[in-house]
N, CA and C atoms of all chains as a GROMACS GRO file, in nm:
protein
  612
    1VAL      N    1   0.082  -0.122   0.000
    1VAL     CA    2   0.000   0.000   0.000
    1VAL      C    3   0.085   0.128   0.000
    2PRO      N    4   0.195   0.134   0.079
    2PRO     CA    5   0.272   0.258   0.078
    2PRO      C    6   0.314   0.296  -0.064
    3GLY      N    7   0.294   0.423  -0.098
    3GLY     CA    8   0.327   0.472  -0.230
    3GLY      C    9   0.210   0.477  -0.325
    4TYR      N   10   0.102   0.412  -0.289
    4TYR     CA   11  -0.015   0.420  -0.376
    4TYR      C   12  -0.065   0.565  -0.386
    5TYR      N   13  -0.142   0.589  -0.492
    5TYR     CA   14  -0.190   0.725  -0.521
    5TYR      C   15  -0.330   0.741  -0.465
    6GLY      N   16  -0.345   0.837  -0.375
    6GLY     CA   17  -0.477   0.868  -0.321
    6GLY      C   18  -0.532   0.994  -0.383
    7PHE      N   19  -0.661   0.998  -0.399
    7PHE     CA   20  -0.726   1.114  -0.459
    7PHE      C   21  -0.858   1.137  -0.387
    8ILE      N   22  -0.875   1.260  -0.338
    8ILE     CA   23  -1.004   1.300  -0.282
    8ILE      C   24  -1.059   1.410  -0.371
    9GLY      N   25  -1.174   1.385  -0.428
    9GLY     CA   26  -1.240   1.485  -0.513
    9GLY      C   27  -1.365   1.537  -0.444
   10LYS      N   28  -1.389   1.667  -0.458
   10LYS     CA   29  -1.514   1.724  -0.405
   10LYS      C   30  -1.584   1.796  -0.519
   11PHE      N   31  -1.705   1.752  -0.546
   11PHE     CA   32  -1.784   1.807  -0.655
   11PHE      C   33  -1.909   1.871  -0.596
   12ARG      N   34  -1.932   1.997  -0.629
   12ARG     CA   35  -2.054   2.061  -0.583
   12ARG      C   36  -2.156   2.056  -0.696
   13ALA      N   37  -2.272   1.999  -0.665
   13ALA     CA   38  -2.376   1.988  -0.767
   13ALA      C   39  -2.455   2.118  -0.777
   14GLN      N   40  -2.515   2.140  -0.893
   14GLN     CA   41  -2.615   2.246  -0.903
   14GLN      C   42  -2.722   2.221  -0.797
   15PRO      N   43  -2.781   2.329  -0.742
   15PRO     CA   44  -2.878   2.311  -0.633
   15PRO      C   45  -2.985   2.208  -0.667
   16GLY      N   46  -3.006   2.116  -0.576
   16GLY     CA   47  -3.111   2.015  -0.592
   16GLY      C   48  -3.076   1.900  -0.684
   17ARG      N   49  -2.958   1.900  -0.741
   17ARG     CA   50  -2.924   1.798  -0.840
   17ARG      C   51  -2.816   1.702  -0.792
   18ARG      N   52  -2.787   1.703  -0.662
   18ARG     CA   53  -2.682   1.615  -0.611
   18ARG      C   54  -2.710   1.468  -0.638
   19ASP      N   55  -2.833   1.426  -0.617
   19ASP     CA   56  -2.859   1.282  -0.630
   19ASP      C   57  -2.845   1.235  -0.775
   20GLU      N   58  -2.875   1.322  -0.870
   20GLU     CA   59  -2.851   1.288  -1.011
   20GLU      C   60  -2.702   1.271  -1.037
   21LEU      N   61  -2.624   1.366  -0.984
   21LEU     CA   62  -2.478   1.358  -1.001
   21LEU      C   63  -2.424   1.232  -0.934
   22LEU      N   64  -2.473   1.205  -0.814
   22LEU     CA   65  -2.428   1.087  -0.741
   22LEU      C   66  -2.458   0.959  -0.819
   23ALA      N   67  -2.575   0.951  -0.879
   23ALA     CA   68  -2.612   0.831  -0.954
   23ALA      C   69  -2.517   0.809  -1.072
   24ILE      N   70  -2.479   0.917  -1.138
   24ILE     CA   71  -2.385   0.904  -1.251
   24ILE      C   72  -2.250   0.856  -1.202
   25LEU      N   73  -2.204   0.911  -1.090
   25LEU     CA   74  -2.072   0.874  -1.038
   25LEU      C   75  -2.072   0.731  -0.983
   26LEU      N   76  -2.185   0.688  -0.925
   26LEU     CA   77  -2.194   0.549  -0.878
   26LEU      C   78  -2.188   0.453  -0.996
   27ALA      N   79  -2.249   0.490  -1.106
   27ALA     CA   80  -2.241   0.405  -1.225
   27ALA      C   81  -2.097   0.400  -1.278
   28ALA      N   82  -2.029   0.514  -1.271
   28ALA     CA   83  -1.888   0.516  -1.312
   28ALA      C   84  -1.804   0.425  -1.222
   29ALA      N   85  -1.835   0.426  -1.092
   29ALA     CA   86  -1.762   0.338  -0.999
   29ALA      C   87  -1.787   0.192  -1.034
   30GLU      N   88  -1.909   0.157  -1.070
   30GLU     CA   89  -1.939   0.020  -1.113
   30GLU      C   90  -1.849  -0.020  -1.230
   31ALA      N   91  -1.831   0.073  -1.323
   31ALA     CA   92  -1.751   0.044  -1.441
   31ALA      C   93  -1.604   0.022  -1.407
   32LEU      N   94  -1.563   0.064  -1.287
   32LEU     CA   95  -1.423   0.047  -1.245
   32LEU      C   96  -1.398  -0.086  -1.176
   33ARG      N   97  -1.505  -0.166  -1.154
   33ARG     CA   98  -1.486  -0.290  -1.078
   33ARG      C   99  -1.380  -0.380  -1.140
   34GLY      N  100  -1.370  -0.379  -1.272
   34GLY     CA  101  -1.272  -0.466  -1.338
   34GLY      C  102  -1.133  -0.406  -1.347
   35ASN      N  103  -1.115  -0.284  -1.299
   35ASN     CA  104  -0.986  -0.217  -1.311
   35ASN      C  105  -0.898  -0.252  -1.190
   36LYS      N  106  -0.798  -0.336  -1.215
   36LYS     CA  107  -0.717  -0.386  -1.104
   36LYS      C  108  -0.629  -0.277  -1.042
   37ASP      N  109  -0.608  -0.167  -1.114
   37ASP     CA  110  -0.529  -0.057  -1.058
   37ASP      C  111  -0.609   0.033  -0.966
   38CYS      N  112  -0.740   0.015  -0.965
   38CYS     CA  113  -0.827   0.095  -0.879
   38CYS      C  114  -0.861   0.014  -0.754
   39LEU      N  115  -0.801   0.051  -0.642
   39LEU     CA  116  -0.822  -0.025  -0.518
   39LEU      C  117  -0.940   0.025  -0.439
   40LEU      N  118  -0.969   0.153  -0.452
   40LEU     CA  119  -1.078   0.213  -0.374
   40LEU      C  120  -1.139   0.325  -0.455
   41TYR      N  121  -1.270   0.324  -0.463
   41TYR     CA  122  -1.339   0.435  -0.530
   41TYR      C  123  -1.475   0.447  -0.463
   42LEU      N  124  -1.476   0.521  -0.352
   42LEU     CA  125  -1.600   0.539  -0.276
   42LEU      C  126  -1.659   0.675  -0.308
   43LEU      N  127  -1.791   0.679  -0.309
   43LEU     CA  128  -1.861   0.806  -0.324
   43LEU      C  129  -1.938   0.834  -0.197
   44ASN      N  130  -1.938   0.961  -0.159
   44ASN     CA  131  -1.988   1.000  -0.028
   44ASN      C  132  -2.067   1.130  -0.038
   45THR      N  133  -2.158   1.145   0.057
   45THR     CA  134  -2.228   1.272   0.074
   45THR      C  135  -2.203   1.321   0.217
   46SER      N  136  -2.253   1.440   0.246
   46SER     CA  137  -2.237   1.496   0.381
   46SER      C  138  -2.360   1.577   0.417
   47ALA      N  139  -2.410   1.554   0.539
   47ALA     CA  140  -2.523   1.634   0.587
   47ALA      C  141  -2.486   1.781   0.594
   48ALA      N  142  -2.359   1.810   0.617
   48ALA     CA  143  -2.316   1.948   0.638
   48ALA      C  144  -2.313   2.028   0.507
   49GLU      N  145  -2.298   1.958   0.394
   49GLU     CA  146  -2.294   2.026   0.263
   49GLU      C  147  -2.378   1.945   0.166
   50PRO      N  148  -2.510   1.966   0.171
   50PRO     CA  149  -2.600   1.875   0.101
   50PRO      C  150  -2.591   1.878  -0.052
   51ASP      N  151  -2.523   1.974  -0.109
   51ASP     CA  152  -2.510   1.975  -0.255
   51ASP      C  153  -2.380   1.910  -0.303
   52ALA      N  154  -2.298   1.861  -0.212
   52ALA     CA  155  -2.165   1.813  -0.252
   52ALA      C  156  -2.157   1.660  -0.255
   53VAL      N  157  -2.069   1.612  -0.342
   53VAL     CA  158  -2.034   1.469  -0.349
   53VAL      C  159  -1.882   1.460  -0.339
   54TRP      N  160  -1.834   1.367  -0.256
   54TRP     CA  161  -1.690   1.343  -0.244
   54TRP      C  162  -1.656   1.207  -0.304
   55SER      N  163  -1.549   1.202  -0.380
   55SER     CA  164  -1.492   1.072  -0.417
   55SER      C  165  -1.368   1.049  -0.332
   56ASN      N  166  -1.347   0.924  -0.301
   56ASN     CA  167  -1.241   0.884  -0.208
   56ASN      C  168  -1.172   0.765  -0.276
   57GLU      N  169  -1.057   0.792  -0.336
   57GLU     CA  170  -0.998   0.697  -0.430
   57GLU      C  171  -0.857   0.656  -0.390
   58VAL      N  172  -0.823   0.529  -0.419
   58VAL     CA  173  -0.684   0.483  -0.411
   58VAL      C  174  -0.655   0.403  -0.538
   59TRP      N  175  -0.544   0.437  -0.601
   59TRP     CA  176  -0.498   0.372  -0.724
   59TRP      C  177  -0.353   0.328  -0.706
   60THR      N  178  -0.313   0.230  -0.784
   60THR     CA  179  -0.174   0.185  -0.773
   60THR      C  180  -0.075   0.295  -0.813
   61SER      N  181  -0.119   0.388  -0.899
   61SER     CA  182  -0.032   0.497  -0.941
   61SER      C  183  -0.118   0.611  -0.996
   62LYS      N  184  -0.058   0.730  -1.001
   62LYS     CA  185  -0.126   0.843  -1.064
   62LYS      C  186  -0.149   0.815  -1.213
   63ALA      N  187  -0.053   0.747  -1.275
   63ALA     CA  188  -0.067   0.717  -1.418
   63ALA      C  189  -0.190   0.631  -1.443
   64ALA      N  190  -0.215   0.535  -1.352
   64ALA     CA  191  -0.332   0.448  -1.367
   64ALA      C  192  -0.460   0.528  -1.350
   65HIS      N  193  -0.461   0.620  -1.255
   65HIS     CA  194  -0.578   0.707  -1.235
   65HIS      C  195  -0.604   0.789  -1.360
   66ASP      N  196  -0.499   0.854  -1.410
   66ASP     CA  197  -0.517   0.940  -1.526
   66ASP      C  198  -0.561   0.859  -1.648
   67ALA      N  199  -0.505   0.739  -1.664
   67ALA     CA  200  -0.540   0.656  -1.780
   67ALA      C  201  -0.687   0.614  -1.775
   68ALA      N  202  -0.741   0.599  -1.654
   68ALA     CA  203  -0.880   0.555  -1.642
   68ALA      C  204  -0.979   0.660  -1.692
   69LEU      N  205  -0.933   0.785  -1.707
   69LEU     CA  206  -1.022   0.891  -1.754
   69LEU      C  207  -1.024   0.900  -1.907
   70GLU      N  208  -0.941   0.820  -1.974
   70GLU     CA  209  -0.923   0.836  -2.118
   70GLU      C  210  -1.023   0.761  -2.207
   71PRO      N  211  -1.073   0.644  -2.168
   71PRO     CA  212  -1.162   0.571  -2.259
   71PRO      C  213  -1.285   0.653  -2.297
   72GLU      N  214  -1.334   0.630  -2.418
   72GLU     CA  215  -1.444   0.711  -2.470
   72GLU      C  216  -1.570   0.699  -2.383
   73ASP      N  217  -1.596   0.579  -2.327
   73ASP     CA  218  -1.717   0.566  -2.245
   73ASP      C  219  -1.706   0.646  -2.115
   74VAL      N  220  -1.584   0.658  -2.062
   74VAL     CA  221  -1.565   0.739  -1.942
   74VAL      C  222  -1.581   0.887  -1.975
   75LYS      N  223  -1.526   0.927  -2.089
   75LYS     CA  224  -1.544   1.066  -2.131
   75LYS      C  225  -1.691   1.099  -2.149
   76ALA      N  226  -1.768   1.002  -2.197
   76ALA     CA  227  -1.912   1.024  -2.213
   76ALA      C  228  -1.978   1.046  -2.077
   77VAL      N  229  -1.935   0.971  -1.975
   77VAL     CA  230  -1.989   0.990  -1.840
   77VAL      C  231  -1.953   1.128  -1.788
   78ILE      N  232  -1.828   1.169  -1.812
   78ILE     CA  233  -1.785   1.302  -1.766
   78ILE      C  234  -1.870   1.411  -1.832
   79ARG      N  235  -1.895   1.395  -1.963
   79ARG     CA  236  -1.979   1.494  -2.032
   79ARG      C  237  -2.121   1.497  -1.974
   80GLN      N  238  -2.169   1.380  -1.933
   80GLN     CA  239  -2.304   1.371  -1.876
   80GLN      C  240  -2.309   1.441  -1.740
   81ALA      N  241  -2.200   1.429  -1.665
   81ALA     CA  242  -2.198   1.485  -1.530
   81ALA      C  243  -2.173   1.636  -1.529
   82MET      N  244  -2.101   1.687  -1.628
   82MET     CA  245  -2.056   1.826  -1.625
   82MET      C  246  -2.168   1.928  -1.601
   83PRO      N  247  -2.281   1.918  -1.670
   83PRO     CA  248  -2.384   2.022  -1.648
   83PRO      C  249  -2.447   2.019  -1.509
   84LEU      N  250  -2.424   1.910  -1.436
   84LEU     CA  251  -2.478   1.900  -1.300
   84LEU      C  252  -2.384   1.959  -1.197
   85ILE      N  253  -2.263   1.994  -1.238
   85ILE     CA  254  -2.160   2.037  -1.144
   85ILE      C  255  -2.148   2.189  -1.146
   86ALA      N  256  -2.148   2.248  -1.024
   86ALA     CA  257  -2.135   2.393  -1.009
   86ALA      C  258  -1.991   2.423  -0.970
   87GLY      N  259  -1.921   2.496  -1.053
   87GLY     CA  260  -1.785   2.538  -1.018
   87GLY      C  261  -1.683   2.429  -1.038
   88ALA      N  262  -1.559   2.465  -1.015
   88ALA     CA  263  -1.449   2.371  -1.036
   88ALA      C  264  -1.444   2.270  -0.922
   89PRO      N  265  -1.425   2.143  -0.954
   89PRO     CA  266  -1.406   2.044  -0.847
   89PRO      C  267  -1.280   2.076  -0.767
   90GLU      N  268  -1.280   2.036  -0.641
   90GLU     CA  269  -1.159   2.045  -0.559
   90GLU      C  270  -1.093   1.908  -0.559
   91ALA      N  271  -0.964   1.904  -0.586
   91ALA     CA  272  -0.891   1.777  -0.592
   91ALA      C  273  -0.776   1.781  -0.492
   92THR      N  274  -0.762   1.676  -0.413
   92THR     CA  275  -0.649   1.661  -0.323
   92THR      C  276  -0.576   1.534  -0.361
   93GLU      N  277  -0.451   1.550  -0.404
   93GLU     CA  278  -0.370   1.436  -0.445
   93GLU      C  279  -0.282   1.393  -0.329
   94LEU      N  280  -0.287   1.265  -0.298
   94LEU     CA  281  -0.219   1.213  -0.180
   94LEU      C  282  -0.128   1.096  -0.215
   95THR      N  283  -0.035   1.069  -0.126
   95THR     CA  284   0.044   0.946  -0.133
   95THR      C  285   0.013   0.865  -0.009
   96VAL      N  286  -0.035   0.743  -0.029
   96VAL     CA  287  -0.071   0.659   0.083
   96VAL      C  288   0.056   0.617   0.157
   97ALA      N  289   0.055   0.637   0.289
   97ALA     CA  290   0.171   0.600   0.370
   97ALA      C  291   0.153   0.464   0.437
   98GLY      N  292   0.028   0.423   0.455
   98GLY     CA  293   0.001   0.295   0.519
   98GLY      C  294  -0.131   0.299   0.591
   99GLY      N  295  -0.157   0.192   0.668
   99GLY     CA  296  -0.282   0.187   0.742
   99GLY      C  297  -0.358   0.060   0.715
  100LYS      N  298  -0.484   0.061   0.750
  100LYS     CA  299  -0.569  -0.056   0.748
  100LYS      C  300  -0.675  -0.048   0.639
  101GLY      N  301  -0.706  -0.162   0.577
  101GLY     CA  302  -0.828  -0.169   0.497
  101GLY      C  303  -0.809  -0.197   0.349
  102LEU      N  304  -0.685  -0.194   0.298
  102LEU     CA  305  -0.667  -0.223   0.155
  102LEU      C  306  -0.580  -0.348   0.140
  103VAL      N  307  -2.216  -0.136   0.243
  103VAL     CA  308  -2.135  -0.013   0.250
  103VAL      C  309  -2.222   0.113   0.260
  104PRO      N  310  -2.330   0.126   0.182
  104PRO     CA  311  -2.408   0.251   0.192
  104PRO      C  312  -2.450   0.278   0.336
  105GLY      N  313  -2.430   0.402   0.380
  105GLY     CA  314  -2.465   0.441   0.515
  105GLY      C  315  -2.348   0.438   0.611
  106TYR      N  316  -2.239   0.376   0.572
  106TYR     CA  317  -2.122   0.375   0.658
  106TYR      C  318  -2.072   0.518   0.679
  107TYR      N  319  -1.996   0.536   0.787
  107TYR     CA  320  -1.948   0.667   0.828
  107TYR      C  321  -1.808   0.690   0.772
  108GLY      N  322  -1.794   0.792   0.694
  108GLY     CA  323  -1.663   0.827   0.640
  108GLY      C  324  -1.607   0.948   0.712
  109PHE      N  325  -1.477   0.950   0.728
  109PHE     CA  326  -1.412   1.061   0.798
  109PHE      C  327  -1.281   1.092   0.727
  110ILE      N  328  -1.263   1.217   0.691
  110ILE     CA  329  -1.135   1.262   0.637
  110ILE      C  330  -1.080   1.366   0.734
  111GLY      N  331  -0.965   1.337   0.788
  111GLY     CA  332  -0.901   1.430   0.880
  111GLY      C  333  -0.775   1.487   0.816
  112LYS      N  334  -0.751   1.614   0.841
  112LYS     CA  335  -0.627   1.676   0.793
  112LYS      C  336  -0.556   1.738   0.912
  113PHE      N  337  -0.435   1.693   0.935
  113PHE     CA  338  -0.356   1.738   1.048
  113PHE      C  339  -0.232   1.807   0.994
  114ARG      N  340  -0.209   1.930   1.038
  114ARG     CA  341  -0.087   1.998   0.998
  114ARG      C  342   0.015   1.984   1.110
  115ALA      N  343   0.132   1.929   1.075
  115ALA     CA  344   0.237   1.911   1.176
  115ALA      C  345   0.315   2.040   1.195
  116GLN      N  346   0.374   2.053   1.312
  116GLN     CA  347   0.473   2.158   1.331
  116GLN      C  348   0.581   2.141   1.224
  117PRO      N  349   0.640   2.254   1.178
  117PRO     CA  350   0.737   2.246   1.068
  117PRO      C  351   0.845   2.140   1.093
  118GLY      N  352   0.864   2.054   0.995
  118GLY     CA  353   0.969   1.954   1.002
  118GLY      C  354   0.935   1.831   1.086
  119ARG      N  355   0.815   1.825   1.142
  119ARG     CA  356   0.783   1.715   1.233
  119ARG      C  357   0.676   1.624   1.176
  120ARG      N  358   0.647   1.636   1.049
  120ARG     CA  359   0.542   1.553   0.990
  120ARG      C  360   0.570   1.404   1.005
  121ASP      N  361   0.694   1.363   0.980
  121ASP     CA  362   0.720   1.219   0.982
  121ASP      C  363   0.706   1.160   1.122
  122GLU      N  364   0.736   1.240   1.223
  122GLU     CA  365   0.712   1.194   1.361
  122GLU      C  366   0.562   1.175   1.385
  123LEU      N  367   0.486   1.272   1.342
  123LEU     CA  368   0.340   1.263   1.358
  123LEU      C  369   0.286   1.143   1.281
  124LEU      N  370   0.334   1.126   1.158
  124LEU     CA  371   0.289   1.014   1.076
  124LEU      C  372   0.320   0.881   1.143
  125ALA      N  373   0.437   0.868   1.202
  125ALA     CA  374   0.475   0.742   1.267
  125ALA      C  375   0.380   0.710   1.383
  126ILE      N  376   0.341   0.813   1.458
  126ILE     CA  377   0.247   0.791   1.570
  126ILE      C  378   0.111   0.747   1.516
  127LEU      N  379   0.066   0.812   1.409
  127LEU     CA  380  -0.065   0.778   1.354
  127LEU      C  381  -0.064   0.640   1.288
  128LEU      N  382   0.047   0.602   1.227
  128LEU     CA  383   0.056   0.467   1.169
  128LEU      C  384   0.051   0.361   1.278
  129ALA      N  385   0.112   0.390   1.392
  129ALA     CA  386   0.104   0.295   1.504
  129ALA      C  387  -0.040   0.287   1.555
  130ALA      N  388  -0.109   0.400   1.556
  130ALA     CA  389  -0.250   0.398   1.597
  130ALA      C  390  -0.334   0.316   1.500
  131ALA      N  391  -0.303   0.326   1.371
  131ALA     CA  392  -0.376   0.247   1.271
  131ALA      C  393  -0.352   0.098   1.292
  132GLU      N  394  -0.229   0.062   1.327
  132GLU     CA  395  -0.199  -0.079   1.358
  132GLU      C  396  -0.288  -0.129   1.471
  133ALA      N  397  -0.306  -0.044   1.571
  133ALA     CA  398  -0.386  -0.083   1.688
  133ALA      C  399  -0.533  -0.102   1.652
  134LEU      N  400  -0.575  -0.051   1.536
  134LEU     CA  401  -0.715  -0.065   1.493
  134LEU      C  402  -0.739  -0.192   1.413
  135ARG      N  403  -0.633  -0.268   1.384
  135ARG     CA  404  -0.652  -0.386   1.298
  135ARG      C  405  -0.758  -0.480   1.352
  136GLY      N  406  -0.767  -0.492   1.484
  136GLY     CA  407  -0.864  -0.583   1.543
  136GLY      C  408  -1.003  -0.525   1.558
  137ASN      N  409  -1.022  -0.399   1.520
  137ASN     CA  410  -1.152  -0.334   1.538
  137ASN      C  411  -1.239  -0.360   1.415
  138LYS      N  412  -1.339  -0.445   1.431
  138LYS     CA  413  -1.421  -0.484   1.315
  138LYS      C  414  -1.510  -0.372   1.263
  139ASP      N  415  -1.529  -0.268   1.343
  139ASP     CA  416  -1.609  -0.155   1.297
  139ASP      C  417  -1.529  -0.057   1.212
  140CYS      N  418  -1.397  -0.076   1.211
  140CYS     CA  419  -1.310   0.012   1.131
  140CYS      C  420  -1.276  -0.060   1.001
  141LEU      N  421  -1.336  -0.013   0.891
  141LEU     CA  422  -1.315  -0.078   0.762
  141LEU      C  423  -1.196  -0.021   0.687
  142LEU      N  424  -1.169   0.105   0.710
  142LEU     CA  425  -1.060   0.171   0.638
  142LEU      C  426  -0.998   0.277   0.728
  143TYR      N  427  -0.868   0.276   0.736
  143TYR     CA  428  -0.798   0.381   0.812
  143TYR      C  429  -0.663   0.399   0.746
  144LEU      N  430  -0.662   0.481   0.642
  144LEU     CA  431  -0.538   0.506   0.568
  144LEU      C  432  -0.478   0.638   0.611
  145LEU      N  433  -0.347   0.643   0.612
  145LEU     CA  434  -0.277   0.769   0.637
  145LEU      C  435  -0.200   0.807   0.513
  146ASN      N  436  -0.201   0.937   0.486
  146ASN     CA  437  -0.151   0.986   0.358
  146ASN      C  438  -0.072   1.115   0.378
  147THR      N  439   0.017   1.138   0.284
  147THR     CA  440   0.087   1.266   0.278
  147THR      C  441   0.064   1.327   0.140
  148SER      N  442   0.114   1.448   0.121
  148SER     CA  443   0.098   1.514  -0.008
  148SER      C  444   0.221   1.598  -0.038
  149ALA      N  445   0.270   1.585  -0.161
  149ALA     CA  446   0.383   1.669  -0.201
  149ALA      C  447   0.346   1.816  -0.198
  150ALA      N  448   0.218   1.848  -0.219
  150ALA     CA  449   0.175   1.987  -0.226
  150ALA      C  450   0.172   2.055  -0.089
  151GLU      N  451   0.158   1.976   0.016
  151GLU     CA  452   0.153   2.032   0.152
  151GLU      C  453   0.238   1.944   0.243
  152PRO      N  454   0.369   1.966   0.239
  152PRO     CA  455   0.460   1.870   0.300
  152PRO      C  456   0.451   1.860   0.453
  153ASP      N  457   0.382   1.952   0.519
  153ASP     CA  458   0.369   1.941   0.664
  153ASP      C  459   0.239   1.872   0.708
  154ALA      N  460   0.157   1.830   0.612
  154ALA     CA  461   0.024   1.778   0.648
  154ALA      C  462   0.017   1.626   0.639
  155VAL      N  463  -0.071   1.569   0.720
  155VAL     CA  464  -0.105   1.427   0.715
  155VAL      C  465  -0.257   1.418   0.706
  156TRP      N  466  -0.305   1.332   0.615
  156TRP     CA  467  -0.449   1.308   0.601
  156TRP      C  468  -0.483   1.168   0.649
  157SER      N  469  -0.590   1.157   0.725
  157SER     CA  470  -0.646   1.025   0.751
  157SER      C  471  -0.770   1.010   0.664
  158ASN      N  472  -0.791   0.887   0.623
  158ASN     CA  473  -0.897   0.855   0.528
  158ASN      C  474  -0.965   0.732   0.586
  159GLU      N  475  -1.082   0.751   0.648
  159GLU     CA  476  -1.139   0.649   0.734
  159GLU      C  477  -1.281   0.611   0.691
  160VAL      N  478  -1.314   0.482   0.710
  160VAL     CA  479  -1.453   0.437   0.698
  160VAL      C  480  -1.483   0.346   0.817
  161TRP      N  481  -1.594   0.376   0.884
  161TRP     CA  482  -1.639   0.302   1.001
  161TRP      C  483  -1.784   0.259   0.978
  162THR      N  484  -1.824   0.154   1.049
  162THR     CA  485  -1.964   0.110   1.034
  162THR      C  486  -2.062   0.216   1.083
  163SER      N  487  -2.018   0.300   1.176
  163SER     CA  488  -2.106   0.406   1.227
  163SER      C  489  -2.021   0.515   1.291
  164LYS      N  490  -2.080   0.633   1.304
  164LYS     CA  491  -2.012   0.741   1.377
  164LYS      C  492  -1.990   0.701   1.522
  165ALA      N  493  -2.085   0.630   1.580
  165ALA     CA  494  -2.071   0.587   1.720
  165ALA      C  495  -1.948   0.499   1.737
  166ALA      N  496  -1.924   0.411   1.639
  166ALA     CA  497  -1.806   0.323   1.647
  166ALA      C  498  -1.677   0.405   1.637
  167HIS      N  499  -1.678   0.505   1.549
  167HIS     CA  500  -1.561   0.594   1.536
  167HIS      C  501  -1.536   0.666   1.668
  168ASP      N  502  -1.640   0.725   1.724
  168ASP     CA  503  -1.623   0.802   1.847
  168ASP      C  504  -1.578   0.711   1.962
  169ALA      N  505  -1.634   0.591   1.967
  169ALA     CA  506  -1.599   0.498   2.075
  169ALA      C  507  -1.452   0.457   2.068
  170ALA      N  508  -1.397   0.453   1.945
  170ALA     CA  509  -1.258   0.410   1.929
  170ALA      C  510  -1.160   0.511   1.988
  171LEU      N  511  -1.206   0.633   2.011
  171LEU     CA  512  -1.118   0.736   2.068
  171LEU      C  513  -1.115   0.732   2.221
  172GLU      N  514  -1.198   0.650   2.282
  172GLU     CA  515  -1.217   0.653   2.427
  172GLU      C  516  -1.116   0.571   2.509
  173PRO      N  517  -1.068   0.456   2.461
  173PRO     CA  518  -0.978   0.376   2.547
  173PRO      C  519  -0.855   0.456   2.592
  174GLU      N  520  -0.806   0.422   2.709
  174GLU     CA  521  -0.697   0.500   2.768
  174GLU      C  522  -0.571   0.495   2.681
  175ASP      N  523  -0.544   0.379   2.616
  175ASP     CA  524  -0.423   0.373   2.533
  175ASP      C  525  -0.433   0.463   2.410
  176VAL      N  526  -0.556   0.479   2.358
  176VAL     CA  527  -0.575   0.569   2.244
  176VAL      C  528  -0.558   0.714   2.289
  177LYS      N  529  -0.614   0.745   2.405
  177LYS     CA  530  -0.597   0.881   2.457
  177LYS      C  531  -0.449   0.912   2.480
  178ALA      N  532  -0.371   0.810   2.519
  178ALA     CA  533  -0.227   0.832   2.537
  178ALA      C  534  -0.161   0.865   2.403
  179VAL      N  535  -0.206   0.798   2.296
  179VAL     CA  536  -0.151   0.828   2.163
  179VAL      C  537  -0.187   0.970   2.122
  180ILE      N  538  -0.310   1.010   2.149
  180ILE     CA  539  -0.353   1.146   2.114
  180ILE      C  540  -0.269   1.249   2.190
  181ARG      N  541  -0.245   1.222   2.318
  181ARG     CA  542  -0.161   1.316   2.396
  181ARG      C  543  -0.020   1.324   2.339
  182GLN      N  544   0.029   1.209   2.290
  182GLN     CA  545   0.164   1.205   2.232
  182GLN      C  546   0.170   1.286   2.102
  183ALA      N  547   0.061   1.281   2.026
  183ALA     CA  548   0.058   1.348   1.895
  183ALA      C  549   0.032   1.498   1.907
  184MET      N  550  -0.040   1.541   2.008
  184MET     CA  551  -0.085   1.680   2.016
  184MET      C  552   0.026   1.783   2.000
  185PRO      N  553   0.140   1.767   2.070
  185PRO     CA  554   0.243   1.873   2.057
  185PRO      C  555   0.306   1.881   1.918
  186LEU      N  556   0.283   1.778   1.836
  186LEU     CA  557   0.338   1.780   1.700
  186LEU      C  558   0.243   1.847   1.601
  187ILE      N  559   0.122   1.877   1.646
  187ILE     CA  560   0.018   1.927   1.556
  187ILE      C  561   0.007   2.079   1.570
  188ALA      N  562   0.006   2.148   1.454
  188ALA     CA  563  -0.008   2.293   1.450
  188ALA      C  564  -0.151   2.327   1.414
  189GLY      N  565  -0.220   2.393   1.502
  189GLY     CA  566  -0.356   2.437   1.471
  189GLY      C  567  -0.458   2.326   1.481
  190ALA      N  568  -0.583   2.364   1.461
  190ALA     CA  569  -0.693   2.268   1.475
  190ALA      C  570  -0.698   2.177   1.352
  191PRO      N  571  -0.716   2.047   1.374
  191PRO     CA  572  -0.734   1.958   1.259
  191PRO      C  573  -0.860   1.995   1.182
  192GLU      N  574  -0.860   1.966   1.053
  192GLU     CA  575  -0.982   1.981   0.972
  192GLU      C  576  -1.047   1.845   0.962
  193ALA      N  577  -1.176   1.839   0.988
  193ALA     CA  578  -1.249   1.713   0.982
  193ALA      C  579  -1.364   1.725   0.884
  194THR      N  580  -1.376   1.625   0.797
  194THR     CA  581  -1.490   1.618   0.706
  194THR      C  582  -1.564   1.488   0.734
  195GLU      N  583  -1.688   1.501   0.779
  195GLU     CA  584  -1.769   1.383   0.810
  195GLU      C  585  -1.857   1.350   0.690
  196LEU      N  586  -1.851   1.223   0.648
  196LEU     CA  587  -1.920   1.183   0.526
  196LEU      C  588  -2.010   1.062   0.552
  197THR      N  589  -2.104   1.044   0.461
  197THR     CA  590  -2.182   0.921   0.459
  197THR      C  591  -2.151   0.850   0.329
  198VAL      N  592  -2.103   0.726   0.339
  198VAL     CA  593  -2.066   0.652   0.218
  198VAL      C  594  -2.193   0.616   0.141
  199ALA      N  595  -2.194   0.647   0.012
  199ALA     CA  596  -2.310   0.616  -0.073
  199ALA      C  597  -2.289   0.485  -0.149
  200GLY      N  598  -2.165   0.447  -0.172
  200GLY     CA  599  -2.137   0.324  -0.245
  200GLY      C  600  -2.006   0.335  -0.317
  201GLY      N  601  -1.979   0.236  -0.402
  201GLY     CA  602  -1.855   0.236  -0.479
  201GLY      C  603  -1.780   0.108  -0.460
  202LYS      N  604  -1.654   0.112  -0.495
  202LYS     CA  605  -1.569  -0.005  -0.503
  202LYS      C  606  -1.463  -0.007  -0.395
  203GLY      N  607  -1.433  -0.125  -0.339
  203GLY     CA  608  -1.311  -0.139  -0.262
  203GLY      C  609  -1.328  -0.178  -0.116
  204LEU      N  610  -1.452  -0.180  -0.064
  204LEU     CA  611  -1.469  -0.221   0.076
  204LEU      C  612  -1.555  -0.347   0.081
   0.00000   0.00000   0.00000
């Protein structure tokens, strides 16, 4: 696990459209089940910020993460999600140091 | 997985002391291996913010997370870490909606 690439994304949905955005992202996560470089891809909400969706990701490398955004079907999902998103996503890039659960 | 409690913590270490803080938190993560309510407890660093450590946690419930902070040995670890931490930690409480990896 040490050295793996962690990514936390925060996406703010247009008002009232969070659940639509979440459904699209959950479908995208399903599509990642066969990707052996993707160890973790959780989607989350928060009572404190009801329009936001967080992704919580671990990949074997940044290159694997970036490559997963390239296939045409993934780009189609991104295009579908874009109009539901308000403002620029916040991205936090991390290096996993260790711990429990993977 | 849906409904599980997610927690992202960000701790800023005193300048130059991040690796000491990280070592304490990694030992705390080891101590959680036997806790069945703790599904994920990763510790991370970032090249962009070299004094910070992020925890990336998933628990079966917020109550389980809070209870894990109560034992005296955990409180001793917290006391050990406190002088290494600059400022208040940032905490993001999440509800897991789904995805891959747990």
